[in-house]
ROPAMAR-998380 format. One record per residue (C-alpha): residue in one letter; x, y, z. Coordinates in Angstrom, 3 decimals. Example, Ala and Ser with C-alpha at 12.3 -4.5 7.8 and 13.67 -1.06 7.14 Angstrom:
2
+-----+----------+----------+----------+
! res !       c1 !       c2 !       c3 !
+-----+----------+----------+----------+
!   A !   12.300 !   -4.500 !    7.800 !
!   S !   13.670 !   -1.060 !    7.140 !
+-----+----------+----------+----------+
//
This chain:
160
+-----+----------+----------+----------+
! res !       c1 !       c2 !       c3 !
+-----+----------+----------+----------+
!   X !    7.260 !  -12.397 !  -16.022 !
!   X !    4.550 !  -10.703 !  -17.512 !
!   X !    2.330 !   -7.978 !  -15.989 !
!   X !   -0.876 !  -10.529 !  -15.357 !
!   X !    1.393 !  -12.669 !  -13.249 !
!   X !    2.740 !   -9.920 !  -10.960 !
!   X !    1.032 !   -8.455 !   -7.659 !
!   X !    0.137 !   -5.035 !   -8.168 !
!   X !    0.815 !   -2.815 !   -5.263 !
!   X !   -1.032 !    0.472 !   -4.642 !
!   X !   -0.306 !    2.894 !   -2.138 !
!   X !   -2.218 !    5.931 !   -1.417 !
!   X !   -1.245 !    9.356 !   -2.533 !
!   X !   -1.147 !   10.757 !    0.819 !
!   X !   -0.052 !   14.162 !   -0.485 !
!   X !    0.709 !   16.183 !    2.550 !
!   X !    0.406 !   13.333 !    4.765 !
!   X !    3.222 !   11.492 !    6.813 !
!   X !    2.062 !    8.055 !    6.711 !
!   X !    1.135 !    8.500 !    3.207 !
!   X !    4.776 !    9.018 !    2.602 !
!   X !    5.637 !    5.862 !    4.503 !
!   X !    3.375 !    3.628 !    2.506 !
!   X !    4.877 !    4.954 !   -0.902 !
!   X !    8.347 !    4.486 !    0.708 !
!   X !    7.218 !    0.880 !    1.556 !
!   X !    5.781 !    0.274 !   -2.106 !
!   X !    9.127 !    1.266 !   -3.614 !
!   X !   11.168 !   -0.756 !   -1.425 !
!   X !    9.181 !   -3.784 !   -2.349 !
!   X !    8.812 !   -2.805 !   -5.905 !
!   X !   12.524 !   -1.877 !   -6.457 !
!   X !   14.465 !   -3.822 !   -3.834 !
!   X !   12.790 !   -6.924 !   -2.574 !
!   X !   10.445 !   -7.987 !   -5.330 !
!   X !   11.284 !   -6.168 !   -8.529 !
!   X !   10.238 !   -9.252 !  -10.810 !
!   X !    7.309 !  -10.108 !   -8.739 !
!   X !    5.554 !   -6.685 !   -8.553 !
!   X !    4.364 !   -3.662 !  -10.243 !
!   X !    2.183 !   -0.781 !   -9.670 !
!   X !   -0.225 !    1.838 !  -11.145 !
!   X !   -0.578 !    5.410 !  -10.292 !
!   X !   -3.771 !    5.980 !   -8.193 !
!   X !   -4.399 !    9.147 !   -9.464 !
!   X !   -5.162 !    7.427 !  -13.083 !
!   X !   -7.647 !    5.123 !  -11.117 !
!   X !   -9.343 !    8.183 !   -9.471 !
!   X !   -9.495 !    9.820 !  -12.843 !
!   X !  -10.997 !    6.708 !  -14.531 !
!   X !   -8.303 !    5.876 !  -16.898 !
!   X !   -9.366 !    2.930 !  -18.911 !
!   X !   -5.923 !    1.178 !  -18.891 !
!   X !   -5.208 !    1.755 !  -15.493 !
!   X !   -8.688 !    0.250 !  -14.288 !
!   X !   -8.218 !   -2.767 !  -16.729 !
!   X !   -4.705 !   -3.567 !  -15.291 !
!   X !   -5.982 !   -3.446 !  -11.860 !
!   X !   -9.234 !   -5.663 !  -12.876 !
!   X !   -6.707 !   -8.044 !  -14.267 !
!   X !   -4.289 !   -8.227 !  -11.234 !
!   X !   -3.726 !   -9.501 !   -7.765 !
!   X !   -3.870 !   -6.114 !   -5.909 !
!   X !   -2.505 !   -4.978 !   -2.444 !
!   X !   -3.466 !   -1.492 !   -1.272 !
!   X !   -1.083 !    0.529 !    1.018 !
!   X !   -3.473 !    3.281 !    3.052 !
!   X !   -2.017 !    6.016 !    5.178 !
!   X !   -5.161 !    7.132 !    6.818 !
!   X !   -8.955 !    6.167 !    7.409 !
!   X !  -10.099 !    7.521 !    3.979 !
!   X !   -8.636 !    4.363 !    2.392 !
!   X !   -8.525 !    6.071 !   -0.927 !
!   X !   -6.216 !    3.370 !   -2.330 !
!   X !   -8.706 !    0.517 !   -1.328 !
!   X !  -11.821 !    2.403 !   -2.590 !
!   X !  -10.476 !    3.487 !   -5.936 !
!   X !   -9.231 !   -0.288 !   -6.585 !
!   X !  -12.778 !   -1.578 !   -5.810 !
!   X !  -14.264 !    1.332 !   -7.588 !
!   X !  -12.134 !    0.334 !  -10.611 !
!   X !  -13.285 !   -3.332 !  -10.485 !
!   X !  -10.539 !   -4.785 !   -8.809 !
!   X !  -10.502 !   -7.737 !   -6.713 !
!   X !   -8.468 !   -6.444 !   -3.511 !
!   X !   -6.286 !   -8.732 !   -1.659 !
!   X !   -4.856 !   -7.609 !    1.458 !
!   X !   -5.268 !   -3.907 !    2.798 !
!   X !   -2.229 !   -2.643 !    4.555 !
!   X !   -2.652 !    0.335 !    6.983 !
!   X !    0.665 !    2.411 !    7.765 !
!   X !   -0.834 !    3.235 !   10.993 !
!   X !   -1.001 !   -0.258 !   12.019 !
!   X !    2.814 !   -0.194 !   11.912 !
!   X !    2.694 !    2.951 !   13.980 !
!   X !    0.498 !    1.231 !   16.516 !
!   X !    2.957 !   -1.923 !   16.850 !
!   X !    5.984 !    0.495 !   16.889 !
!   X !    5.021 !    3.612 !   19.002 !
!   X !    8.986 !    4.462 !   19.127 !
!   X !    8.806 !    5.026 !   15.223 !
!   X !    7.658 !    8.529 !   14.799 !
!   X !    7.883 !    9.986 !   11.406 !
!   X !   10.015 !   13.287 !   11.288 !
!   X !    7.869 !   15.268 !    8.479 !
!   X !    6.122 !   14.435 !    5.205 !
!   X !    9.163 !   15.539 !    2.969 !
!   X !   11.979 !   13.988 !    5.095 !
!   X !   10.819 !   10.523 !    6.718 !
!   X !   13.803 !   10.460 !    9.163 !
!   X !   15.394 !    7.401 !   10.435 !
!   X !   12.100 !    6.059 !   12.296 !
!   X !   10.211 !    6.830 !    9.225 !
!   X !   12.538 !    4.933 !    7.035 !
!   X !   12.422 !    2.037 !    9.610 !
!   X !    8.839 !    2.041 !    9.787 !
!   X !    8.754 !    1.898 !    5.863 !
!   X !   11.039 !   -1.134 !    6.141 !
!   X !    8.916 !   -3.020 !    8.738 !
!   X !    5.832 !   -2.402 !    6.387 !
!   X !    7.690 !   -3.325 !    3.145 !
!   X !    8.638 !   -6.726 !    5.113 !
!   X !    5.045 !   -7.286 !    5.607 !
!   X !    3.879 !   -6.344 !    2.039 !
!   X !    6.732 !   -8.597 !    0.680 !
!   X !    5.692 !  -11.664 !    2.728 !
!   X !    2.141 !  -11.229 !    1.316 !
!   X !    3.341 !  -11.052 !   -2.159 !
!   X !    4.954 !  -14.377 !   -1.442 !
!   X !    1.771 !  -15.616 !   -0.049 !
!   X !   -0.382 !  -14.275 !   -3.363 !
!   X !    1.682 !  -15.599 !   -5.709 !
!   X !    1.498 !  -19.234 !   -4.236 !
!   X !   -2.228 !  -19.137 !   -4.441 !
!   X !   -4.327 !  -20.151 !   -7.480 !
!   X !   -5.346 !  -17.012 !   -9.433 !
!   X !   -9.207 !  -17.316 !   -8.742 !
!   X !   -8.683 !  -17.751 !   -4.947 !
!   X !   -9.374 !  -13.851 !   -3.886 !
!   X !  -12.704 !  -12.850 !   -4.131 !
!   X !  -13.114 !  -10.004 !   -1.423 !
!   X !  -11.289 !   -7.581 !    0.415 !
!   X !   -8.939 !   -8.820 !    3.154 !
!   X !   -8.044 !   -6.354 !    5.754 !
!   X !   -4.951 !   -6.545 !    7.650 !
!   X !   -5.184 !   -5.132 !   10.876 !
!   X !   -7.909 !   -3.054 !   10.502 !
!   X !   -8.515 !    0.157 !   12.478 !
!   X !  -11.240 !    2.194 !   12.237 !
!   X !  -10.166 !    5.383 !   13.851 !
!   X !   -6.675 !    7.125 !   13.626 !
!   X !   -7.772 !    9.941 !   15.578 !
!   X !   -4.612 !    9.314 !   17.998 !
!   X !   -2.171 !    9.188 !   15.195 !
!   X !    0.974 !   11.506 !   15.727 !
!   X !    1.484 !   14.223 !   12.719 !
!   X !    4.967 !   14.583 !   11.277 !
!   X !    6.073 !   17.877 !   11.759 !
!   X !    7.012 !   20.018 !    9.066 !
!   X !   10.413 !   21.649 !    9.239 !
+-----+----------+----------+----------+
//
């Protein structure tokens, strides 16, 4: 399958943020284990820096973004690059639905953080399947999955 047919998944960088780590882990699960032949990614920092090749890839793909905090860096940068954003996933939504899953730390997700990443990966993989079944031009605007405006009560992973 060529790159133009693959769904692109772009997680936030989330450096120093536990939910950013969960989002990246979920993306890798989908990309490497669940849908390796149907998905691709591009480094978010390349979009942030205005890399022409990365921006062209985003403009020509169906894109899913995964954000770990309310700043929505993945979504904002995809839209700024001219990408027609498909669903936007927010890691905090998984936490809200499964408050028993507390991330251990940024550097070590722990069993609960891994489970949170698995749940998110399942949702992303299902959306990949849905997008691949749709005609290419069917997505014209962002679709936010379980939008949350405020994440003030989000628990912070503890650094060890």
